[in-house]
C-alpha positions as a printed Julia matrix, in Angstrom:
367×3 Matrix{Float64}:
  0.05   -0.02    0.16
  1.51    3.32   -0.93
  1.15    5.99    1.8
  1.13    9.51    0.78
  2.58   11.95    3.39
  0.52   15.03    3.94
  2.53   18.37    2.53
  5.25   19.43    4.58
  5.75   23.41    5.3
  9.16   24.18    4.12
  9.31   27.81    5.57
 12.03   27.86    7.87
 11.9    29.47   11.2
 14.19   31.72   13.12
 16.0    28.82   14.54
 16.51   26.98   11.4
 17.68   30.1     9.51
 20.46   30.66   12.32
 21.35   26.96   11.93
 21.9    27.59    8.04
 24.03   30.53    8.68
 26.2    28.72   11.03
 26.62   25.95    8.36
 27.28   28.41    5.61
 30.31   30.4     8.01
 31.51   26.76    8.88
 31.86   26.12    5.0
 33.22   29.14    4.12
 36.41   28.6     6.27
 37.77   25.95    4.17
 35.88   26.79    0.79
 38.31   28.22   -2.19
 37.77   31.75   -3.58
 36.22   30.19   -6.84
 33.63   28.27   -4.69
 32.62   31.43   -2.98
 32.46   33.46   -6.1
 29.95   30.84   -7.28
 27.53   32.0    -4.23
 24.68   34.57   -4.86
 26.35   38.07   -3.86
 23.58   38.51   -1.13
 24.6    35.32    0.66
 28.41   35.93    0.17
 27.82   39.27    2.31
 26.52   37.09    5.14
 29.97   35.49    5.32
 31.89   37.66    7.95
 35.41   39.04    6.72
 34.5    38.46    3.04
 34.33   40.99    0.14
 31.54   39.98   -2.37
 34.11   38.82   -4.7
 31.96   39.38   -7.88
 31.39   42.9    -6.99
 33.02   44.96   -9.77
 36.35   46.51   -8.78
 35.92   50.38   -8.78
 38.53   53.03   -9.27
 39.27   55.35   -6.2
 41.38   57.59   -8.46
 39.87   60.89  -10.08
 40.35   60.34  -13.9
 41.99   63.84  -14.77
 42.45   63.11  -18.37
 38.81   61.88  -18.85
 37.02   63.62  -21.67
 33.27   63.7   -22.61
 32.33   63.16  -26.03
 29.19   63.59  -27.81
 28.22   59.84  -27.53
 28.99   59.65  -23.9
 26.92   62.85  -23.25
 24.02   61.21  -25.08
 24.29   58.32  -22.79
 24.16   60.21  -19.42
 20.54   59.9   -17.82
 18.43   62.74  -17.56
 15.54   62.14  -15.04
 14.08   65.67  -15.15
 13.4    65.33  -18.81
 11.9    61.99  -18.55
  8.49   60.69  -19.38
  5.28   61.75  -17.49
  5.22   58.26  -16.02
  7.85   59.39  -13.7
  6.03   62.32  -12.13
  5.5    61.9    -8.37
  2.43   63.34   -6.56
 -0.39   65.06   -8.67
  0.21   65.7   -12.33
 -0.66   69.55  -11.69
  0.93   72.54  -13.35
  3.52   74.39  -11.41
  3.29   78.07  -11.64
  7.08   78.86  -10.71
  9.9    76.34  -10.65
 13.69   77.56  -10.86
 16.68   78.68   -8.94
 17.04   81.39   -6.08
 19.99   83.55   -4.99
 22.67   82.68   -7.58
 24.95   85.66   -7.64
 26.81   87.73  -10.21
 28.78   91.08  -10.44
 26.28   93.25  -12.57
 26.98   96.47  -14.06
 24.41   99.22  -13.65
 24.04  102.99  -14.66
 23.75  105.6   -12.37
 21.67  108.82  -13.31
 24.7   110.7   -12.84
 28.35  109.52  -12.92
 30.0   106.31  -13.53
 28.33  102.79  -13.56
 28.72  100.51  -10.71
 29.35   96.99  -10.51
 26.89   95.41   -7.72
 26.97   91.92   -6.33
 23.37   90.86   -7.45
 21.29   87.99   -6.34
 19.29   86.52   -9.1
 15.92   84.25   -8.85
 14.77   82.7   -12.24
 11.51   80.42  -12.53
  9.4    79.21  -15.25
  6.12   77.76  -15.29
  5.9    73.83  -15.63
  3.15   72.03  -17.64
  1.3    69.22  -15.68
  2.64   66.47  -18.22
  6.23   67.53  -17.88
  8.41   65.78  -15.07
 10.62   68.79  -14.38
 13.29   71.47  -15.9
 16.98   71.45  -16.21
 17.87   74.19  -13.65
 21.12   74.93  -14.82
 19.91   76.35  -18.15
 18.33   79.05  -16.3
 21.87   80.22  -15.09
 23.56   79.47  -18.52
 20.71   81.7   -20.23
 21.56   84.73  -17.68
 25.31   84.21  -17.95
 25.44   84.86  -21.67
 23.8    88.45  -20.93
 25.48   89.24  -17.49
 28.62   91.22  -19.0
 26.27   93.69  -20.48
 25.42   96.81  -18.43
 21.81   96.32  -17.01
 18.75   97.55  -18.37
 15.27   96.14  -18.42
 16.17   95.2   -22.24
 18.84   92.82  -21.13
 16.61   91.15  -18.53
 14.11   90.63  -21.52
 16.91   89.04  -23.75
 17.84   86.58  -20.82
 13.96   85.71  -20.17
 13.47   85.18  -23.94
 16.28   82.79  -23.73
 15.61   80.71  -21.14
 11.57   80.61  -22.01
 12.76   79.24  -25.27
 15.44   76.73  -23.82
 12.86   75.42  -21.39
  9.84   75.58  -23.55
  7.95   77.42  -21.08
  4.94   79.62  -21.3
  5.28   81.89  -18.02
  8.51   82.95  -16.54
 10.03   85.31  -14.23
 13.59   86.86  -13.53
 14.2    88.85  -10.15
 17.41   90.85   -9.43
 18.02   92.07   -5.77
 20.92   94.04   -4.74
 22.05   97.02   -2.46
 22.3   100.49   -4.24
 24.4   102.98   -2.77
 23.74  106.85   -3.0
 25.76  109.45   -1.67
 23.77  112.03    0.56
 24.52  115.03    2.44
 23.87  115.64    6.28
 21.07  118.29    7.14
 23.38  120.94    8.32
 27.11  119.97    8.69
 27.79  119.56    5.11
 29.12  115.95    5.74
 28.48  113.01    3.24
 27.96  109.43    3.46
 26.5   106.61    1.56
 22.94  105.35    2.03
 22.34  101.81    0.84
 18.98  101.02   -0.59
 17.44   97.67   -1.05
 16.09   97.27   -4.6
 14.64   94.29   -6.59
 14.02   94.52  -10.17
 11.74   91.99  -11.75
 10.7    90.94  -15.28
  7.45   88.79  -15.16
  5.9    87.13  -18.24
  2.35   85.71  -17.54
 -0.15   84.63  -20.01
  1.37   86.53  -22.6
  1.69   89.82  -20.86
  5.01   91.12  -19.77
  5.61   93.49  -16.87
  8.59   95.54  -15.52
  8.49   95.72  -11.55
 10.85   97.71   -9.28
 10.7    97.2    -5.6
 12.68   99.88   -3.08
 12.67   99.6     0.53
 12.8   103.39    1.88
 13.93  103.61    5.83
 12.73  106.9     7.61
 11.78  108.05   11.08
  8.4   108.24   12.1
  7.13  110.56   14.91
  3.76  109.69   16.33
  1.59  112.77   15.95
 -0.42  111.83   18.98
  2.67  111.65   21.13
  3.81  114.57   19.91
  0.86  116.98   20.91
  0.78  115.11   24.45
  4.36  116.02   24.89
  3.42  119.63   24.23
  0.42  119.6    26.46
  2.45  118.38   29.3
  5.11  121.29   28.82
  2.46  124.04   28.28
  0.2   122.96   31.18
  2.42  121.43   33.76
  5.66  122.5    32.9
  6.78  119.06   32.6
  9.48  117.88   30.11
  8.36  115.2    27.69
  9.66  113.58   24.35
  7.35  112.15   21.78
  7.84  108.75   20.72
  9.34  108.13   17.41
 10.94  104.95   15.43
 12.69  103.81   12.7
 10.16  102.84    9.83
 10.2   101.16    6.46
  8.02  101.41    3.4
  8.42   98.87    0.55
  7.33  100.65   -2.71
  6.38   98.45   -5.51
  5.95   99.94   -9.12
  5.14   98.69  -12.38
  7.08  100.55  -14.68
  5.24  101.96  -17.64
  7.05  100.54  -20.81
  6.32  103.64  -22.69
  7.74  106.23  -20.43
 11.33  107.31  -20.4
 13.46  105.59  -18.04
 12.61  105.5   -14.12
 16.07  105.91  -12.63
 16.67  104.25   -9.08
 17.58  107.78   -8.15
 14.2   109.08   -9.34
 12.35  106.65   -7.35
 14.52  107.46   -4.05
 13.86  111.19   -4.5
 10.02  110.48   -4.72
 10.29  108.74   -1.4
 12.03  111.87    0.14
  9.23  114.14   -1.16
  6.41  112.12    0.26
  8.27  111.49    3.59
 11.35  113.81    4.08
 12.34  112.13    7.37
 14.84  109.68    5.99
 17.33  108.18    8.54
 20.69  109.81    8.37
 24.21  108.56    7.64
 26.73  111.11    8.89
 25.76  113.52   11.58
 27.4   116.24   13.84
 25.27  118.03   16.75
 23.81  120.18   14.36
 22.66  117.53   12.23
 21.05  115.69   15.13
 19.07  119.04   16.36
 18.1   119.52   12.69
 16.5   115.77   12.36
 14.66  116.48   15.76
 13.22  119.69   13.97
 12.48  117.9    10.73
 10.68  115.12   12.55
  8.53  117.59   14.67
  7.73  119.36   11.48
  6.64  115.9     9.77
  4.77  113.96   12.53
  3.38  110.83   10.72
  0.9   107.84   11.51
  1.43  104.7     9.37
 -1.96  105.67    7.59
 -0.45  108.98    6.68
  2.9   107.23    5.43
  0.98  105.25    3.08
 -1.17  107.98    1.6
  1.56  110.14    1.3
  3.97  107.86   -0.81
  0.59  107.06   -2.75
 -0.09  110.83   -3.66
  3.68  110.85   -5.1
  3.3   107.63   -7.14
 -0.14  108.84   -8.6
  1.56  111.92  -10.11
  4.57  110.27  -11.52
  4.0   109.29  -15.27
  6.77  106.5   -14.97
  4.4   104.46  -12.66
  1.5   102.18  -13.51
  0.0   100.13  -10.68
  1.87  100.05   -7.38
  1.84   98.83   -3.75
  3.11  100.51   -0.63
  3.93   98.35    2.2
  4.65  100.68    5.56
  5.61   99.26    8.81
  6.32  101.8    11.74
  8.39   99.61   14.42
  7.29  101.12   17.45
  9.41  102.44   20.41
  6.11  102.79   22.53
  4.53   99.43   21.72
  5.66   95.9    21.9
  4.1    95.62   18.28
  4.34   97.43   15.16
  2.04   99.67   13.0
  1.52   98.46    9.59
 -0.18   99.47    6.52
 -0.86   98.37    2.98
 -2.07  100.43    0.1
 -2.64   99.17   -3.68
 -3.27  100.74   -6.9
 -4.59   98.71   -9.66
 -4.86   94.94  -10.05
 -1.07   93.66  -10.17
 -0.68   93.74   -6.51
 -4.1    93.02   -5.22
 -4.51   89.95   -3.28
 -6.7    88.57   -0.54
 -3.85   86.67    1.38
 -0.55   87.94    2.89
  2.82   86.32    3.19
  2.83   85.58    6.93
  6.33   86.9     7.11
  5.63   89.99    4.95
  6.24   92.54    7.81
  9.2    90.51    9.38
 11.15   91.3     6.06
 10.69   94.93    6.61
 13.36   95.17    9.58
 16.6    96.78    8.48
 19.32   96.6    10.91
 22.9    98.72   10.43
């Protein structure tokens, strides 16, 4: 009679695996290199003290003389330009993708005097269609470098933008350039001179076939509280009590769309506009007579944050170079533990229902 045993479970438990590993290591002590080389590489790695003998031998020397030819370059993997099947996450259009804060020395024209070469931080982004995996980031830099030796103008930015929109086959794009612009200013009474530095950013934006040129300027000034000024004067006149009004360093970020049909809007022109609106700009070089003059100037121009926004607005509305604009003002209070802020916009470009949560913290300027 034939007996058919039941199927035996061949899955080893932990104890059997430990016994097998012990047998493998015992065998390896007397096995030859050729015998070991016939093992599966994954099993060979379980043997202590042994290298995976069939793992390729790799050079540890940098190949100084290696030259890349066209065939080798064509063989290199390019995941960013891979098929849409490689996309991770939602197949959704990305409005901006690119690089931020690559730096170059750029020459800028001054309204008067010689050109200046300034270290400039560049941000370049393009749109990415939903069916594309990614972009080659270095192409943005290469496109900009082709134009970097030319003295800056919006036309230079446009040439760079055209190049990398073509290179990356994109429909929207943006270039932003940030730098600190020096302008020599005189003290109020002593005749001393010193350099005031202005944080400026220039943007060229192409969106839905419309191109805009935008200039941003941070203007730093002193704001004396009108209410505090009147209360201080009340204490002096009614009680003979010495009192001082509170004032504080304040910042306005002025953003303007430059009218493409108007003549050049110089950096110095936008700075002068701010000085006309709010003349209490912080000082660079001062002697005692300048400090006294600054106190008098502040007393003659007390200003709430609402006043600041409207004064800048009035000057911007009167300038034919300026299209849409935004004024963001922050009075960094010496009386309160918080700041007083205001935002005023003109036109649709800068309208937004939401604010960057860190917008106002970026307005702090330190010496």
